[in-house]
N, C-alpha and C positions, 0 to 999 in steps of 0.2 A: 504494500500500500504506500502510495505517496502521500505526503502531507500537503501537496498542492491540490487545489480544487478547481474543477472547471466551473467558472462562475458565469452565470447567465445574466444578461442585462436586467431581466425581471427580478432576479435574486438581489442584485445590487440596489434595485429600486424598492426593495422591501416586499416584493411579491414572491410567489412561489412558482418556479419553473422546474419541473421534475424534482420537486422537493429541494430546490437549491437554496431556499430560504423561506422562512415563515414570518418575515417581518422582523422587527426588533425584538430582542429577548425581553421578557417581562422583568420588572425590577428585581424580583426575587429569584430569577434564574441566572445561572452563570452562563456566559457566552460559550458556544461550542468551539472547539479547536477544529481546524480543517479535517483532521483525521476522524474526530468524533462525528462531524457532519457527514462525511462520506460513508462511514459505518452505519449511521442512522438511516441515511438515504437508501443504502443497500438493503438493510433489514426491512424498511417499509416497502421497498419494491418487491422483495420476496414474499411478504405477506399479501400484497395485492395480486401478485402472480398466482399464488395458491388459489385465491378466490376465482380468478378468471379461468385458470386451467380447469378447475372442476366443472364449471359451467360449459365450456366448449367441449370438453371430453365427453360429458354426458350427451350433449346434443349430437356430437359427431358419431358416437356409438349408435344412437337412435337412427341417424341417417344411413349408416352402413347397413342396418338391418332392413331398411325399406325396400331395397332392390330385390330382396329375396322373398317378398310377399307375393301371393298369387295375383293381387289386383294391380301390381306395379306394371305388368305387361299390357294392361288395358289402358294405361295413361296415353294421352296424345303426345305428339312431338314437342309441343310447348312445355308440357309438364316434365318430359324427359330432359329437355334442355335446362329447365329450372333446377331439376334434381342434380344434374352434372355440375352446374354452377355452384349449387349449395354444397355439394361434397368437396369440390375443389377449394372453395373459400373456407370451409370447415377444416380441411386438412392444413391449409396454409396458416389459418388462425392458430391451430394447435401447434404448428412448428414455431411460429413467432412467440407464443406464450410459454413454450417449454425451452426455447433457445437460451434464455438467461441462466438456466440451470446448467446446461452444457458448457456455456461460456465460463461460468464460475468453476466448474470442474476442471476445465482445461487450463484456466489461468490462475487458479488459486495459488497463492504464494509468490506470484510474479510481480507483486507491487504495482498492480494495474487497476486498483479498485475504482479510481475516478473514471477511467475509460470504460470499465465494465458497467458502472452505473449509467453512464451516458448511452451506451449501446443498448443496455437493457431497457432504458426508458423509451428509446425509439422503437425497439421491438414490441414493447407493451402497447404503445400507441398504435402501431400498425396492426398488432394482434386484436386489439379492441375494435378497430375499424372493420377488420375482417370478420370478427365475431358478430358485430351488428349486421353486416351483410349476410352472414350465414343465417342469423335469426330471421331477417327479413325475407330471405329466399325460402326458408323453411315455412314461414307463415304463408307466403305466396303459394307454395306447393300444396299446403293443406287447405287453405281457404279457396283456392281455385277449384279444388275437388268438391268442397262442401258448399261454397257460395259461388257458383259459376258466373262469369261475366265481369263487368266493370266493378261491381261492388267489392269483390275480393281485392282488386288492385287498389281501390280507394282505401279500404281498411288497412292494407299493408302500407300504403303511402302514409296514412295517419300515424301508424305505429313507428315508421321510420323517421318521421318528423319528430315524434316524441323522443326517440333515441338521440337524434341530432341535438335537440334542445337540452335534454338532461345529461347526456354524456359529454357534449362539446360546448354548446353555447353557454350553458349555466356556469361551468368552470371558468371559461374565458371571461364572462361578465364579472364573476367574483374576483378574478385576478386583476382586471382593470379597475374595479372599484377599490380594491385594496391598494393598488399602486397610486390611485388618486388621493386616497387618505394619507398615504405615506409622504406624498409630495407637499402636503399642507403644512 
């Protein structure tokens, strides 16, 4: 581990970018050393990864079994294309969300924790995007069978808007709000 830290502009502004900083320390908290910060960031990332991995692995397992059901062959070309897209996005999401574990295993003891945290952050962001795509495609596959026509696509679109708002827009809004408060 190095004691140098990759510092993001948002972290310097008091915001949080990949857990680069949570604003100023409270009066009763001692400031973190760069080494403590990178260790905390890594531990937080691993906890977040565990949650995301579980969800995508359960979904991916379900998706793998779908092709072996008797009704699968009765689906039309559109549904088969959605299924293939769903399985591919689920597999790539799984790869992205498990990759930090492999990276840690290969690089443990190499004094590269700053780099590992940054790469793991990027992989997690990519994996979460792919997981949202997998969930959306899974919903489309199911709802297209249950609620044929435009209604299925509208419902899936609404759910995907909710994912975009709650997973991306809300955190970005909170980051900007925190940065504005820190600038005052």
